[in-house]
Structures are given as C-alpha cells and as structure tokens.
C-alpha positions as CSV (number, residue, x, y, z in Angstrom):
1,L,-0.1,0.0,0.0
2,L,3.0,2.4,1.0
3,N,4.1,1.3,-2.6
4,S,1.3,2.2,-4.4
5,A,1.0,5.4,-2.9
6,T,4.6,6.6,-3.1
7,A,4.0,5.8,-6.9
8,S,0.5,7.0,-7.4
9,L,0.8,10.3,-5.0
10,M,4.4,11.1,-7.0
11,S,3.3,10.6,-10.3
12,T,0.1,12.6,-10.0
13,L,1.7,15.8,-8.0
14,F,5.2,15.9,-10.9
15,V,1.9,15.9,-13.9
16,L,0.2,18.4,-12.6
17,V,3.7,20.5,-12.1
18,L,4.3,19.5,-16.0
19,A,1.0,19.5,-17.8
20,L,-0.1,23.2,-16.7
21,P,2.1,24.9,-18.0
22,A,1.8,22.9,-21.3
23,A,-2.2,23.4,-20.6
24,Y,-1.5,27.0,-20.3
25,A,0.4,27.2,-23.6
26,L,-1.5,25.3,-25.4
27,S,-4.8,26.8,-24.8
28,I,-4.4,30.6,-23.1
29,R,-1.3,31.5,-24.8
30,P,-1.6,29.0,-27.9
31,V,2.2,27.8,-29.1
32,R,2.0,27.2,-33.3
33,K,0.7,24.6,-35.1
34,W,-1.4,23.6,-31.3
35,T,-3.4,21.3,-32.9
36,D,-0.4,19.4,-34.2
37,A,1.2,19.2,-30.5
38,M,-1.8,18.5,-29.2
39,F,-2.3,15.1,-32.2
40,F,1.3,14.7,-30.4
41,F,0.6,14.2,-27.4
42,L,-2.9,11.5,-28.0
43,S,-0.6,9.9,-30.2
44,T,1.6,8.4,-26.9
45,K,-0.6,6.5,-26.4
46,M,-1.9,4.5,-29.0
47,L,1.0,2.0,-28.9
48,P,-0.3,-0.9,-27.3
49,V,1.7,-1.4,-23.4
50,V,3.1,-4.6,-23.5
51,A,4.8,-3.3,-27.1
52,G,7.0,-1.3,-25.0
53,L,7.5,-3.7,-22.1
54,L,10.4,-5.5,-23.6
55,P,12.8,-2.2,-24.2
56,I,11.5,-0.9,-20.8
57,Y,12.5,-3.4,-18.8
58,L,15.9,-3.6,-20.5
59,F,16.4,0.3,-19.8
60,A,15.7,-1.3,-15.7
61,K,17.3,-3.9,-15.9
62,N,20.9,-2.1,-17.3
63,A,20.1,0.9,-15.2
64,G,19.8,-0.7,-11.7
65,L,16.5,0.4,-11.8
66,L,14.2,-2.9,-11.1
67,D,12.7,-3.2,-8.2
68,N,12.6,0.8,-7.7
69,V,9.5,2.7,-6.8
70,W,11.1,5.4,-8.1
71,L,10.9,4.2,-11.7
72,L,7.1,3.4,-11.6
73,V,6.7,6.9,-10.8
74,I,8.9,7.9,-13.8
75,L,6.6,5.7,-16.0
76,Y,3.5,6.6,-14.3
77,T,4.3,10.2,-15.2
78,S,4.9,9.7,-18.5
79,M,1.6,7.3,-19.2
80,N,-0.6,10.3,-17.8
81,L,0.6,13.3,-18.8
82,P,-0.6,13.0,-21.9
83,I,-4.6,12.2,-20.7
84,A,-3.5,15.3,-18.2
85,V,-2.3,18.3,-21.0
86,W,-5.4,17.4,-23.3
87,M,-7.3,17.5,-20.2
88,L,-6.8,21.0,-18.2
89,Q,-5.6,22.4,-22.1
90,S,-9.8,21.9,-22.7
91,F,-10.1,23.7,-18.9
92,L,-8.2,26.1,-19.0
93,A,-9.9,27.0,-21.9
94,D,-12.7,28.0,-20.4
95,I,-10.3,31.0,-18.1
96,P,-11.6,34.5,-19.7
97,V,-7.9,35.9,-21.9
98,S,-8.4,39.2,-19.8
99,V,-8.1,37.9,-16.3
100,I,-4.6,36.8,-17.8
101,E,-3.4,40.5,-19.3
102,A,-4.6,42.1,-16.0
103,A,-2.7,39.6,-13.9
104,H,0.5,40.9,-16.6
105,M,-0.8,44.2,-16.3
106,D,0.0,44.5,-13.1
107,G,3.7,42.6,-12.7
108,A,2.8,39.2,-12.4
109,G,5.3,37.2,-14.3
110,L,4.6,33.7,-15.8
111,P,5.2,31.2,-12.5
112,T,2.5,34.3,-10.5
113,V,0.5,33.6,-13.0
114,L,0.0,29.9,-13.5
115,V,0.0,29.9,-8.8
116,R,-2.5,32.5,-7.9
117,I,-4.2,33.2,-11.5
118,V,-4.7,29.9,-13.5
119,A,-4.3,27.1,-11.1
120,P,-7.5,28.7,-8.9
121,L,-10.0,29.8,-11.4
122,A,-9.1,26.6,-12.8
123,G,-9.4,24.5,-9.1
124,P,-12.2,22.1,-10.0
125,G,-10.5,21.1,-13.3
126,I,-7.4,20.2,-11.9
127,A,-8.8,18.5,-9.1
128,A,-11.0,15.9,-11.8
129,T,-7.1,15.6,-14.0
130,S,-5.5,14.6,-10.5
131,L,-8.3,12.0,-9.3
132,I,-7.9,10.3,-12.3
133,C,-4.6,10.4,-12.8
134,F,-4.0,8.9,-9.5
135,I,-6.5,5.8,-10.1
136,F,-5.1,5.1,-13.3
137,S,-1.0,5.1,-10.8
138,W,-3.4,3.3,-8.4
139,N,-4.7,0.4,-10.8
140,E,-1.6,-0.2,-12.9
141,M,-0.6,-3.7,-12.6
142,L,1.5,-5.0,-15.6
143,F,4.0,-2.7,-15.0
144,A,4.5,-3.0,-11.4
145,R,3.9,-6.9,-12.1
146,V,7.4,-6.9,-14.5
147,L,9.2,-4.8,-13.6
148,T,8.8,-5.1,-9.6
149,G,9.7,-7.7,-6.5
150,V,9.7,-7.7,-2.9
151,V,10.7,-4.0,-2.4
152,A,8.5,-2.2,-4.5
153,E,5.9,-4.5,-4.6
154,T,2.2,-3.0,-5.4
155,A,-0.9,-3.3,-4.5
156,P,-2.5,-5.1,-7.1
157,V,0.7,-7.3,-7.5
158,F,-0.2,-8.0,-4.1
159,L,-3.6,-8.9,-4.6
160,T,-2.8,-12.0,-7.6
161,S,-0.2,-13.4,-4.6
162,F,-3.9,-14.8,-3.3
163,V,-4.2,-17.1,-7.0
164,T,-1.9,-19.9,-6.1
165,S,-1.5,-23.5,-7.8
166,Q,-2.8,-25.0,-4.8
167,G,-6.3,-22.8,-4.9
168,L,-8.0,-19.9,-5.1
169,F,-8.1,-18.0,-1.4
170,L,-11.0,-16.0,-2.3
171,A,-12.2,-14.6,1.2
172,Q,-7.8,-13.3,2.1
173,L,-9.0,-11.5,-1.7
174,C,-11.7,-10.0,-1.4
175,A,-10.3,-8.5,2.4
176,A,-7.5,-7.2,0.5
177,S,-9.3,-6.2,-2.6
178,V,-11.7,-4.3,-0.3
179,V,-8.9,-2.8,1.3
180,V,-7.0,-1.4,-1.8
181,S,-10.1,-0.2,-3.4
182,L,-10.6,2.9,-0.4
183,P,-8.0,4.9,-0.9
184,V,-9.3,5.3,-4.2
185,L,-13.5,5.6,-3.2
186,V,-12.3,7.9,0.4
187,A,-10.6,10.5,-3.0
188,G,-13.2,10.4,-5.1
189,F,-16.0,10.6,-2.6
190,A,-13.5,13.8,-0.9
191,A,-13.4,15.4,-4.0
192,Q,-16.5,14.9,-5.8
193,D,-18.1,18.0,-5.2
194,K,-14.8,19.8,-7.3
195,L,-14.8,16.0,-9.5
196,V,-18.4,17.7,-10.8
197,Q,-17.3,20.4,-11.3
198,G,-14.4,20.0,-13.0
199,L,-16.4,17.4,-15.2
200,S,-18.9,19.4,-16.2
201,L,-16.5,22.6,-17.1
202,G,-16.8,23.2,-20.7
203,A,-20.4,21.3,-21.5
204,V,-21.9,24.4,-22.1
205,K,-20.2,27.7,-24.5
C-alpha cells in the first residue's frame, strides 16, 4: 500500500507540475501549430502498453532500476501526462483571457500567473485531472508486475498473490480487494464536489 501510495501521489504531482504549463501554452497562450502538438500527445497513447514492455524492462535492468518504486513514478508520470494535458487544455480554454492580461499588466510573471491566477480558477478541472491520474496509477498492474519484486511491489500485484497453485484464496482476496479499493473511494468522495464541477466545465458554451 505504501509503494502504491508513493508511486501514485508522486506521479500525480509531477504530472500536474508538467501538464499545467503545457496546457497553458496550448490554450491561453497558444503556440504555433498547437493542434499538431495535441495530436502528438494523443499519439503517445496509441502504442499498446505491452509493446513497450520489453525495451523498458531492458532499460531498467541495465540502469539498475528494477524493483525500484521511483521507476514506477517515472513510468506513471509519462503514461498519464498526455491525458492530463488534454484535460487541462480544455479546462484552461474556458478561463477569460482578460483576467490573465490584467495580471500581466499588474506585473505578474508567468509562475505567479500559473500559481495564483490559473490554478485557482481551474481548481475543479485540476481536481478532476488529479483524481483520474491517481486512479490510473493506483490500478496499474502490468508494469508493476514485471518491473518490481519484493521491495517495490504495489497493491494490485499483491492481490495476485492470493491466486496460487494450491487454489484461489477467495476470502482473503475479497478482504484485500476492499482494503486496496478504499483509498480511491475516499479520494473520490472527498473531491466529489470539485470532480462534478470539473467534469462539467466546457459542457455548455
């Protein structure tokens, strides 16, 4: 559970730090050919995960990163970053540009604008994006199953230990599944108000 929490929370934090400026550049201050950039982000999700498993395993083995929770943090960050950029881009596009321009006229730099203007206004969208990235990271099992062993084993991998050659330990599996599901349920319940607001942003123009 601690490994899953570390990998999920740290990767979600890194995703937000990287995705918010990228989404800002693609929505409020659009770069040239921003639609091509958005398609590039989306194209990174077209490769089946299994197709990238072998090269990632060989890289981790040669780099000495097998059974290391920080390898999962890097992988989960790269996996969730395209989704986060797409979601945040649509949320930030609804922020009035006049507010950003007024902040610049008052002397606010880009970091100040992102932290004190954009982030509060896009709070519901950021909460929705964070929860989705957290859930995807928490539930991921393929990379964790192949790239971890004993030290960095995550909760989904732990659940597979109840399926043995001696049979299926159903009662223990059900109990462990409830425990593993609780963090996601608690996070979703705590953020349900902002989640509903975030998912409804941009629905009506």
